[in-house]
MARPA-738770 format. One line per 2 residues: number of its first residue (from 1); their letters; for each residue x, y, z of N, C-alpha, C. Coordinates in pm, whole numbers. Layout:
<pts>
NUM	A	X,Y,Z,X,Y,Z,X,Y,Z  ... .
</pts>
This chain:
<pts>
1	XX	-404,979,-2775,-548,1004,-2872,-457,945,-3026  -553,863,-3050,-497,833,-3174,-491,930,-3320 .
3	XX	-372,887,-3414,-317,962,-3442,-364,987,-3611  -327,1059,-3688,-465,1076,-3840,-373,961,-3902 .
5	XX	-398,864,-3986,-308,704,-4047,-248,785,-4183  -171,721,-4232,-61,726,-4328,-166,687,-4452 .
7	XX	-167,812,-4520,-243,762,-4704,-157,699,-4766  -226,603,-4791,-126,504,-4948,-220,492,-5034 .
9	XX	-166,495,-5136,-199,531,-5324,-125,491,-5396  -167,414,-5502,-111,367,-5621,-176,405,-5713 .
11	XX	-97,559,-5811,-132,667,-5904,-121,586,-6029  -159,618,-6127,-128,603,-6243,-112,698,-6302 .
13	XX	-94,770,-6467,-64,883,-6509,-190,1002,-6518  -226,1055,-6378,-382,1103,-6406,-310,1234,-6434 .
15	XX	-431,1353,-6402,-339,1502,-6426,-320,1572,-6355  -212,1638,-6317,-164,1677,-6205,-290,1764,-6147 .
17	XX	-366,1817,-6192,-434,1924,-6070,-533,1845,-6025  -574,1723,-6066,-652,1590,-5966,-560,1544,-5877 .
19	XX	-435,1527,-5928,-373,1514,-5777,-323,1627,-5660  -333,1750,-5737,-389,1826,-5655,-458,1875,-5569 .
21	XX	-603,1860,-5657,-675,1814,-5600,-723,1725,-5469  -696,1599,-5518,-660,1491,-5427,-553,1523,-5266 .
23	XX	-485,1574,-5279,-402,1605,-5200,-447,1665,-5115  -495,1809,-5153,-564,1939,-5048,-666,1860,-4971 .
25	XX	-766,1724,-5091,-872,1689,-4980,-887,1606,-4905  -732,1533,-4831,-724,1470,-4807,-639,1525,-4688 .
27	XX	-556,1676,-4721,-487,1726,-4597,-563,1770,-4525  -688,1828,-4567,-853,1942,-4496,-922,1788,-4411 .
29	XX	-866,1643,-4422,-914,1564,-4322,-817,1546,-4249  -699,1586,-4227,-618,1573,-4133,-518,1484,-4220 .
31	XX	-478,1438,-4305,-375,1353,-4336,-267,1433,-4307  -119,1383,-4274,-16,1463,-4307,103,1397,-4399 .
33	XX	44,1264,-4373,158,1160,-4432,114,1049,-4602  169,1114,-4690,116,1055,-4787,255,924,-4851 .
35	XX	198,793,-4880,313,688,-4943,266,686,-5043  310,714,-5131,273,708,-5304,359,657,-5420 .
37	XX	273,570,-5515,378,451,-5580,297,493,-5660  386,543,-5808,366,579,-5965,345,453,-6035 .
39	XX	268,416,-6133,291,286,-6198,276,378,-6343  347,338,-6405,323,406,-6541,343,272,-6695 .
41	XX	235,272,-6705,255,193,-6830,342,235,-6961  395,120,-6981,449,132,-7206,430,318,-7247 .
43	XX	304,310,-7290,248,395,-7362,240,539,-7274  276,575,-7175,308,675,-7107,431,762,-7190 .
45	XX	421,886,-7250,541,963,-7268,602,1003,-7144  731,1028,-7193,831,1062,-7115,767,1165,-6963 .
47	XX	812,1264,-7111,728,1405,-7062,570,1399,-6941  503,1343,-6979,388,1295,-6882,409,1239,-6743 .
49	XX	515,1162,-6729,589,1119,-6568,649,1235,-6540  794,1298,-6615,822,1395,-6545,707,1490,-6509 .
51	XX	605,1546,-6529,516,1614,-6507,445,1645,-6351  443,1490,-6377,324,1453,-6256,420,1420,-6167 .
53	XX	534,1326,-6194,688,1377,-6073,672,1515,-6009  709,1605,-6103,721,1721,-6067,646,1777,-5939 .
55	XX	493,1756,-6001,441,1796,-5973,391,1779,-5772  408,1644,-5810,403,1598,-5660,533,1654,-5539 .
57	XX	617,1704,-5562,704,1753,-5517,698,1868,-5498  625,1942,-5571,585,2081,-5546,481,2068,-5424 .
59	XX	431,2002,-5453,319,1965,-5335,338,1938,-5156  496,1924,-5197,582,1894,-5071,593,1717,-5062 .
61	XX	515,1605,-5186,578,1495,-5092,639,1379,-5229  754,1319,-5165,802,1282,-5237,781,1093,-5283 .
63	XX	723,1091,-5368,725,953,-5413,795,845,-5356  725,703,-5307,795,640,-5224,830,501,-5372 .
65	XX	783,493,-5454,783,405,-5537,774,425,-5719  815,441,-5827,837,459,-5937,835,353,-5993 .
67	XX	745,265,-6065,744,198,-6132,676,188,-6297  749,99,-6400,679,129,-6508,610,-24,-6580 .
69	XX	542,-39,-6693,549,-192,-6748,369,-213,-6730  382,-339,-6805,202,-346,-6840,137,-336,-6693 .
71	XX	8,-297,-6682,-78,-261,-6558,-114,-396,-6510  -58,-485,-6491,-138,-642,-6456,-254,-608,-6356 .
73	XX	-341,-689,-6293,-400,-689,-6260,-354,-720,-6043  -281,-777,-6076,-221,-761,-5938,-86,-694,-5941 .
75	XX	-61,-550,-6067,11,-470,-6025,-21,-376,-5881  -137,-344,-5935,-189,-269,-5777,-141,-281,-5633 .
77	XX	-205,-426,-5616,-204,-484,-5480,-48,-494,-5457  14,-544,-5588,187,-621,-5520,270,-437,-5442 .
79	XX	253,-269,-5538,280,-165,-5482,249,-173,-5349  105,-146,-5354,17,-64,-5227,84,-174,-5068 .
81	XX	105,-294,-5134,127,-372,-5031,248,-339,-4936  382,-312,-5078,497,-236,-4985,464,-146,-4949 .
83	XX	374,-1,-5013,368,109,-4917,309,99,-4774  247,-23,-4769,165,-54,-4576,272,-103,-4585 .
85	XX	296,-184,-4599,524,-218,-4519,586,-104,-4471  577,-58,-4573,697,119,-4501,616,203,-4484 .
87	XX	434,193,-4448,358,280,-4351,388,213,-4214  408,146,-4203,400,85,-4052,322,20,-3948 .
89	XX	328,-32,-3858,166,-35,-3731,93,68,-3753  -8,33,-3763,-149,90,-3666,-237,94,-3801 .
91	XX	-295,216,-3861,-447,221,-3945,-348,309,-4069  -435,280,-4195,-416,309,-4325,-492,353,-4360 .
93	XX	-517,448,-4445,-600,498,-4550,-594,484,-4695  -672,433,-4748,-626,343,-4863,-743,416,-5003 .
95	XX	-713,503,-5030,-774,574,-5138,-694,601,-5287  -730,545,-5447,-726,620,-5551,-714,720,-5584 .
97	XX	-642,730,-5669,-574,915,-5735,-746,1003,-5775  -857,910,-5804,-950,981,-5864,-1082,927,-5734 .
99	XX	-1030,892,-5592,-1197,834,-5501,-1099,977,-5417  -1246,1015,-5364,-1225,1115,-5254,-1316,1110,-5143 .
101	XX	-1277,1009,-5033,-1349,983,-4932,-1448,1142,-4897  -1525,1039,-4827,-1630,1140,-4743,-1684,1086,-4602 .
103	XX	-1623,1170,-4526,-1639,1103,-4371,-1746,1183,-4304  -1798,1104,-4219,-1927,1207,-4157,-1898,1222,-4002 .
105	XX	-1802,1187,-3926,-1722,1243,-3845,-1587,1221,-3866  -1480,1344,-3816,-1351,1326,-3801,-1293,1148,-3803 .
107	XX	-1126,1195,-3909,-1124,1086,-3894,-1073,977,-3793  -1039,1020,-3678,-959,969,-3566,-1086,927,-3452 .
109	XX	-1202,1045,-3485,-1391,933,-3389,-1422,828,-3514  -1359,825,-3586,-1412,694,-3747,-1355,549,-3692 .
111	XX	-1165,592,-3660,-1129,488,-3587,-1106,468,-3430  -1130,518,-3410,-1185,535,-3190,-1309,465,-3212 .
113	XX	-1429,453,-3330,-1577,388,-3243,-1503,224,-3326  -1438,233,-3434,-1434,88,-3538,-1319,-15,-3420 .
115	XX	-1231,67,-3365,-1171,-33,-3207,-1253,-87,-3146  -1315,76,-3090,-1403,45,-2959,-1558,-128,-3008 .
117	XX	-1573,-88,-3129,-1667,-166,-3216,-1571,-347,-3210  -1457,-359,-3253,-1381,-468,-3205,-1353,-477,-3408 .
119	XX	-1350,-393,-3506,-1307,-384,-3638,-1188,-347,-3643  -1136,-426,-3752,-1023,-356,-3800,-1018,-292,-3963 .
121	XX	-1128,-284,-3992,-1161,-200,-4115,-1279,-123,-4127  -1284,-68,-4173,-1383,26,-4215,-1414,42,-4395 .
123	XX	-1572,42,-4390,-1599,43,-4527,-1638,116,-4588  -1645,145,-4746,-1694,216,-4805,-1788,251,-4959 .
125	XX	-1815,268,-4972,-1874,270,-5143,-1870,366,-5251  -1849,331,-5336,-1805,375,-5453,-1976,511,-5507 .
127	XX	-1906,597,-5481,-2080,689,-5538,-2004,777,-5727  -2038,714,-5808,-1965,770,-5909,-2036,877,-5953 .
129	XX	-1954,968,-5974,-1972,1115,-6021,-1914,1143,-6192  -2042,1208,-6222,-2043,1259,-6368,-2064,1386,-6378 .
131	XX	-2025,1468,-6541,-2121,1596,-6588,-2301,1569,-6580  -2324,1684,-6627,-2492,1703,-6612,-2566,1644,-6717 .
133	XX	-2462,1608,-6826,-2525,1565,-6967,-2490,1427,-6999  -2380,1411,-6873,-2313,1253,-6900,-2176,1240,-6992 .
135	XX	-2173,1368,-7040,-2014,1377,-7138,-1907,1377,-7134  -1832,1287,-7130,-1672,1210,-7071,-1548,1384,-7110 .
137	XX	-1584,1477,-7020,-1512,1623,-7029,-1432,1628,-6953  -1321,1724,-6995,-1232,1773,-6902,-1314,1872,-6809 .
139	XX	-1173,1935,-6666,-1273,2012,-6566,-1184,2136,-6569  -1255,2233,-6537,-1206,2310,-6458,-1099,2334,-6298 .
141	XX	-1001,2365,-6299,-938,2287,-6141,-987,2416,-6113  -1010,2559,-6152,-1023,2661,-6057,-1192,2653,-6011 .
143	XX	-1284,2563,-6091,-1383,2558,-5986,-1407,2456,-5909  -1380,2325,-5952,-1321,2244,-5933,-1442,2101,-5966 .
145	XX	-1393,2002,-5906,-1404,1893,-5899,-1612,1833,-5964  -1656,1934,-5820,-1789,1972,-5791,-1874,1962,-5872 .
147	XX	-1831,2100,-5960,-1886,2168,-6022,-1898,2104,-6138  -1778,2008,-6152,-1785,1976,-6301,-1842,1877,-6312 .
149	XX	-1811,1727,-6262,-1951,1658,-6226,-2033,1626,-6088  -2156,1730,-6098,-2265,1765,-6018,-2356,1631,-5950 .
151	XX	-2352,1534,-6123,-2426,1437,-6062,-2333,1318,-5971  -2450,1191,-5920,-2400,1059,-5865,-2465,990,-5898 .
153	XX	-2424,855,-5899,-2475,764,-5888,-2407,587,-5867  -2434,480,-5856,-2414,396,-5839,-2371,308,-5976 .
155	XX	-2288,333,-6020,-2290,301,-6153,-2180,216,-6205  -2073,243,-6070,-1984,67,-6103,-2130,-54,-6105 .
157	XX	-2168,-28,-5993,-2247,-164,-5955,-2358,-139,-6084  -2411,-52,-6104,-2543,-79,-6173,-2519,-139,-6309 .
159	XX	-2413,6,-6384,-2366,-58,-6531,-2257,-107,-6530  -2150,-105,-6446,-2073,-242,-6487,-2082,-356,-6447 .
161	XX	-2173,-335,-6304,-2168,-463,-6215,-2004,-525,-6189  -1962,-389,-6159,-1791,-454,-6036,-1841,-432,-5919 .
163	XX	-1762,-438,-5839,-1766,-468,-5700,-1739,-314,-5600  -1853,-249,-5583,-1839,-89,-5556,-1803,-50,-5426 .
165	XX	-1786,-183,-5351,-1741,-175,-5203,-1588,-116,-5209  -1525,-55,-5110,-1437,12,-5098,-1355,-28,-4905 .
167	XX	-1219,-96,-4912,-1231,-59,-4793,-1148,108,-4785  -1186,175,-4671,-1169,311,-4697,-1022,335,-4586 .
169	XX	-1028,245,-4467,-914,230,-4339,-897,95,-4307  -792,94,-4312,-793,-87,-4264,-614,-81,-4179 .
171	XX	-668,-176,-4012,-528,-198,-3979,-422,-238,-4041  -306,-209,-4016,-180,-279,-4034,-163,-413,-4076 .
173	XX	-243,-464,-3983,-189,-639,-3964,-372,-659,-4031  -452,-620,-4154,-533,-655,-4253,-511,-691,-4307 .
175	XX	-485,-776,-4389,-483,-810,-4564,-580,-712,-4630  -546,-655,-4757,-652,-640,-4807,-660,-645,-5004 .
177	XX	-742,-707,-5029,-759,-725,-5203,-787,-683,-5246  -706,-714,-5375,-706,-622,-5500,-787,-540,-5516 .
179	XX	-790,-411,-5560,-880,-301,-5582,-909,-246,-5427  -836,-245,-5325,-907,-246,-5217,-1079,-260,-5218 .
181	XX	-1122,-391,-5234,-1273,-381,-5258,-1281,-488,-5121  -1179,-568,-5048,-1291,-628,-4968,-1141,-639,-4870 .
183	XX	-1146,-716,-4732,-1068,-747,-4693,-1090,-910,-4577  -1061,-1015,-4657,-1094,-1109,-4641,-1114,-1178,-4493 .
185	XX	-1239,-1204,-4441,-1219,-1264,-4315,-1292,-1122,-4195  -1247,-1040,-4260,-1321,-917,-4169,-1429,-790,-4214 .
187	XX	-1523,-819,-4124,-1642,-738,-4116,-1598,-623,-4131  -1701,-536,-4237,-1634,-376,-4203,-1715,-297,-4083 .
189	XX	-1613,-210,-4067,-1714,-133,-3952,-1804,-26,-4036  -1859,88,-4013,-1891,209,-4034,-2092,174,-4150 .
191	XX	-2154,175,-4043,-2284,168,-4114,-2342,299,-4100  -2380,393,-4175,-2407,323,-4347,-2205,314,-4401 .
193	XX	-2197,270,-4533,-2033,255,-4534,-2043,425,-4554  -1895,428,-4610,-1867,591,-4596,-1796,628,-4779 .
195	XX	-1899,731,-4848,-1903,762,-4932,-1782,797,-5030  -1737,757,-5144,-1646,734,-5168,-1692,788,-5336 .
197	XX	-1661,902,-5332,-1701,1025,-5395,-1569,972,-5558  -1604,905,-5657,-1583,848,-5778,-1544,939,-5909 .
199	XX	-1421,992,-5877,-1408,1126,-6039,-1284,1029,-6145  -1416,884,-6108,-1324,886,-6265,-1368,867,-6401 .
201	XX	-1466,917,-6441,-1553,955,-6573,-1511,1105,-6671  -1382,1090,-6604,-1340,1207,-6713,-1300,1228,-6867 .
203	XX	-1242,1338,-6907,-1195,1356,-7063,-1082,1255,-7039  -1048,1145,-7143,-1008,1038,-7168,-971,898,-7117 .
205	XX	-1127,881,-7033,-1153,732,-6967,-1170,702,-7018  -1236,690,-7168,-1287,641,-7266,-1167,556,-7344 .
207	XX	-1049,621,-7355,-900,585,-7404,-866,436,-7338  -895,504,-7201,-847,387,-7128,-920,296,-7111 .
209	XX	-969,305,-7117,-1116,127,-7110,-1055,57,-7209  -1066,196,-7310,-1001,86,-7462,-946,9,-7463 .
211	XX	-789,55,-7382,-663,-17,-7392,-683,-109,-7297  -732,-95,-7189,-763,-186,-7052,-820,-315,-7143 .
213	XX	-914,-261,-7244,-969,-418,-7291,-917,-465,-7397  -869,-421,-7486,-771,-489,-7596,-678,-542,-7468 .
215	XX	-549,-499,-7375,-474,-552,-7318,-536,-682,-7220  -629,-663,-7172,-663,-738,-7106,-701,-918,-7195 .
217	XX	-810,-829,-7295,-833,-940,-7406,-742,-1038,-7459  -612,-963,-7509,-455,-1029,-7588,-358,-1077,-7515 .
219	XX	-397,-1044,-7358,-347,-1111,-7244,-166,-1036,-7228  -186,-885,-7247,-63,-817,-7268,-37,-770,-7113 .
221	XX	-159,-722,-7078,-222,-720,-6896,-253,-840,-6854  -221,-903,-6798,-278,-980,-6713,-403,-997,-6598 .
223	XX	-488,-1071,-6586,-631,-1078,-6558,-614,-1213,-6451  -675,-1209,-6312,-693,-1320,-6213,-852,-1339,-6311 .
225	XX	-921,-1292,-6344,-1058,-1302,-6360,-1094,-1266,-6494  -1219,-1289,-6564,-1313,-1274,-6680,-1312,-1086,-6615 .
227	XX	-1340,-1050,-6495,-1463,-970,-6470,-1371,-797,-6521  -1249,-757,-6526,-1165,-654,-6551,-1233,-662,-6718 .
229	XX	-1236,-717,-6784,-1267,-722,-6971,-1370,-692,-6957  -1451,-771,-6864,-1593,-779,-6912,-1641,-634,-6868 .
231	XX	-1624,-590,-6741,-1674,-432,-6694,-1612,-366,-6836  -1502,-352,-6864,-1467,-272,-7019,-1552,-316,-7097 .
233	XX	-1584,-395,-7157,-1688,-413,-7210,-1837,-363,-7273  -1885,-389,-7111,-2003,-297,-7034,-1974,-133,-7090 .
235	XX	-1886,-82,-7005,-1908,21,-7037,-1903,102,-7233  -1771,14,-7218,-1777,59,-7419,-1917,50,-7496 .
237	XX	-1953,-49,-7463,-2114,-94,-7511,-2196,12,-7495  -2233,63,-7343,-2334,187,-7340,-2292,296,-7398 .
239	XX	-2153,299,-7390,-2092,481,-7454,-2142,429,-7635  -2124,366,-7642,-2157,300,-7804,-2275,345,-7853 .
241	XX	-2388,308,-7771,-2532,309,-7774,-2572,491,-7721  -2495,512,-7648,-2553,663,-7599,-2482,763,-7637 .
243	XX	-2408,750,-7786,-2350,829,-7842,-2232,938,-7742  -2167,886,-7710,-2023,825,-7602,-2076,930,-7484 .
245	XX	-2166,919,-7426,-2181,958,-7339,-2257,861,-7223  -2267,880,-7071,-2312,815,-6973,-2461,836,-6977 .
247	XX	-2555,729,-6977,-2701,760,-7000,-2749,817,-6859  -2762,930,-6816,-2752,949,-6690,-2942,1031,-6677 .
249	XX	-2977,1025,-6771,-3165,1036,-6740,-3200,872,-6734  -3142,783,-6741,-3204,639,-6749,-3196,602,-6582 .
251	XX	-3358,574,-6613,-3425,559,-6434,-3309,456,-6348  -3255,348,-6459,-3189,190,-6391,-3101,321,-6320 .
253	XX	-3003,366,-6380,-2877,393,-6347,-2906,570,-6195  -3035,607,-6178,-3065,689,-6037,-2971,783,-6034 .
255	XX	-2933,880,-6131,-2833,958,-6080,-2929,1119,-5968  -2810,1158,-5951,-2899,1226,-5842,-2806,1370,-5769 .
257	XX	-2833,1491,-5744,-2703,1570,-5744,-2634,1580,-5636  -2492,1556,-5597,-2389,1530,-5511,-2353,1633,-5491 .
259	XX	-2276,1652,-5347,-2128,1722,-5330,-2059,1692,-5276  -1947,1699,-5241,-1810,1709,-5152,-1901,1758,-5017 .
261	XX	-1942,1904,-4986,-1992,1960,-4892,-2073,1859,-4824  -2158,1814,-4814,-2262,1746,-4762,-2289,1577,-4850 .
263	XX	-2306,1498,-4700,-2342,1373,-4703,-2461,1379,-4755  -2503,1331,-4901,-2670,1302,-4938,-2714,1239,-4818 .
265	XX	-2853,1326,-4843,-2969,1270,-4753,-3032,1114,-4740  -3040,1076,-4848,-3067,976,-4884,-2929,828,-4898 .
267	XX	-2849,909,-4898,-2755,790,-4870,-2738,699,-4753  -2786,720,-4655,-2751,597,-4539,-2822,483,-4608 .
269	XX	-2970,512,-4597,-3066,419,-4649,-3029,315,-4758  -3008,433,-4920,-2934,317,-5019,-2855,275,-5003 .
271	XX	-2701,351,-4958,-2625,251,-4948,-2589,184,-4833  -2657,197,-4740,-2680,58,-4666,-2683,-15,-4736 .
273	XX	-2812,-33,-4745,-2946,-175,-4864,-2811,-215,-4926  -2778,-155,-5037,-2687,-205,-5144,-2529,-258,-5096 .
275	XX	-2438,-194,-4994,-2357,-274,-4923,-2350,-414,-4870  -2524,-381,-4845,-2496,-497,-4700,-2566,-687,-4826 .
277	XX	-2643,-615,-4954,-2702,-722,-5033,-2592,-740,-5182  -2472,-638,-5163,-2383,-666,-5287,-2383,-797,-5285 .
279	XX	-2380,-890,-5400,-2323,-1024,-5455,-2243,-976,-5629  -2134,-1072,-5560,-2060,-1046,-5739,-2149,-1151,-5849 .
281	XX	-2168,-1095,-5985,-2208,-1130,-6075,-2194,-1314,-6097  -2282,-1438,-6091,-2273,-1533,-6144,-2165,-1567,-6272 .
283	XX	-2074,-1653,-6282,-1950,-1668,-6382,-2073,-1629,-6532  -2192,-1644,-6521,-2273,-1642,-6677,-2279,-1481,-6626 .
285	XX	-2303,-1449,-6612,-2343,-1254,-6583,-2192,-1203,-6611  -2067,-1253,-6545,-1927,-1194,-6575,-1850,-1190,-6682 .
287	XX	-1971,-1293,-6797,-1892,-1270,-6927,-1976,-1169,-7030  -1910,-1154,-7114,-1999,-1105,-7249,-1967,-1207,-7364 .
289	XX	-2092,-1257,-7437,-2091,-1326,-7505,-1987,-1292,-7637  -1939,-1405,-7702,-1852,-1358,-7831,-1886,-1283,-7918 .
291	XX	-1772,-1157,-7938,-1824,-1060,-8042,-1866,-910,-7977  -1846,-931,-7878,-1853,-850,-7777,-1780,-705,-7866 .
293	XX	-1811,-575,-7832,-1761,-478,-7889,-1582,-435,-7783  -1495,-455,-7862,-1363,-413,-7821,-1307,-320,-7944 .
295	XX	-1296,-187,-7875,-1227,-50,-7970,-1095,-106,-7959  -1019,-29,-8090,-880,-29,-8075,-871,129,-8003 .
297	XX	-765,113,-7909,-742,234,-7843,-659,374,-7930  -755,387,-7888,-768,606,-7994,-637,642,-7929 .
299	XX	-569,672,-8045,-466,746,-8069,-450,915,-8020  -582,961,-7985,-542,1126,-8043,-679,1151,-7919 .
301	XX	-636,1230,-7809,-768,1335,-7681,-735,1218,-7586  -763,1296,-7487,-758,1268,-7352,-650,1281,-7295 .
303	XX	-646,1190,-7160,-537,1177,-7108,-447,1001,-7097  -342,1047,-7087,-268,875,-7075,-311,833,-6914 .
305	XX	-395,723,-6871,-437,690,-6792,-467,519,-6827  -401,435,-6664,-408,324,-6737,-584,285,-6706 .
</pts>
């Protein structure tokens, strides 16, 4: 019988309650082993680092790696691959700390089905979660993420033009690209794709995106392509146009009520169509015109995340 895979994740300086909710979510899915690397960019105060490391140990998890410095585009992949090497042979579950994967069947059954079909990768698709009015606010751990961010849509795809695909499970023999978006040469199992509830759009994210835009533009954080800067600019422009909120009433974005408690009835058809037809933007689409807005990082409010 297949054992539950270890979870591999590279985590920035998120809020401790999010980490606790994330660990609880995956333990309910049967995950017992967490291989975590923390990476803290230079702007993160020592107190924040110590608080998060303490919270991790209180959850019964010892971080495998802790590093600091610029958040280059290759940083995540290098840390993740080191963790996968330590995880050893077999299947690995890959998830960022703001990603809550939702499976239609138990993990061991999902892996068994993939192996039976000759697959070494299981694919997912990001379902971006936001507040009812699109404001980038915090959340109450007592009521939870579902209550705070009850709407979902393919925001990463529709607005940012980013790759919404995720590799959620991969065999140790498979190399996975940066951001866990794809595994070159491997066709993912799972149709429809696994729903990856993406709780990124919280308090502090605007400051994070501003920082990413500035550092990507001036070369402080190395990037492999113009995509990271272009996506950051699109988000900032959208927030500027809509008074600092995500336009949840936009028909183009198509937000709908969703929950971690049940996979939406529309998910199978819409998610399968998107993951099947998705193509990266052309070079012309992938870059903004000169003069695109880049705000200076805000020095107040929000959490300090990369």
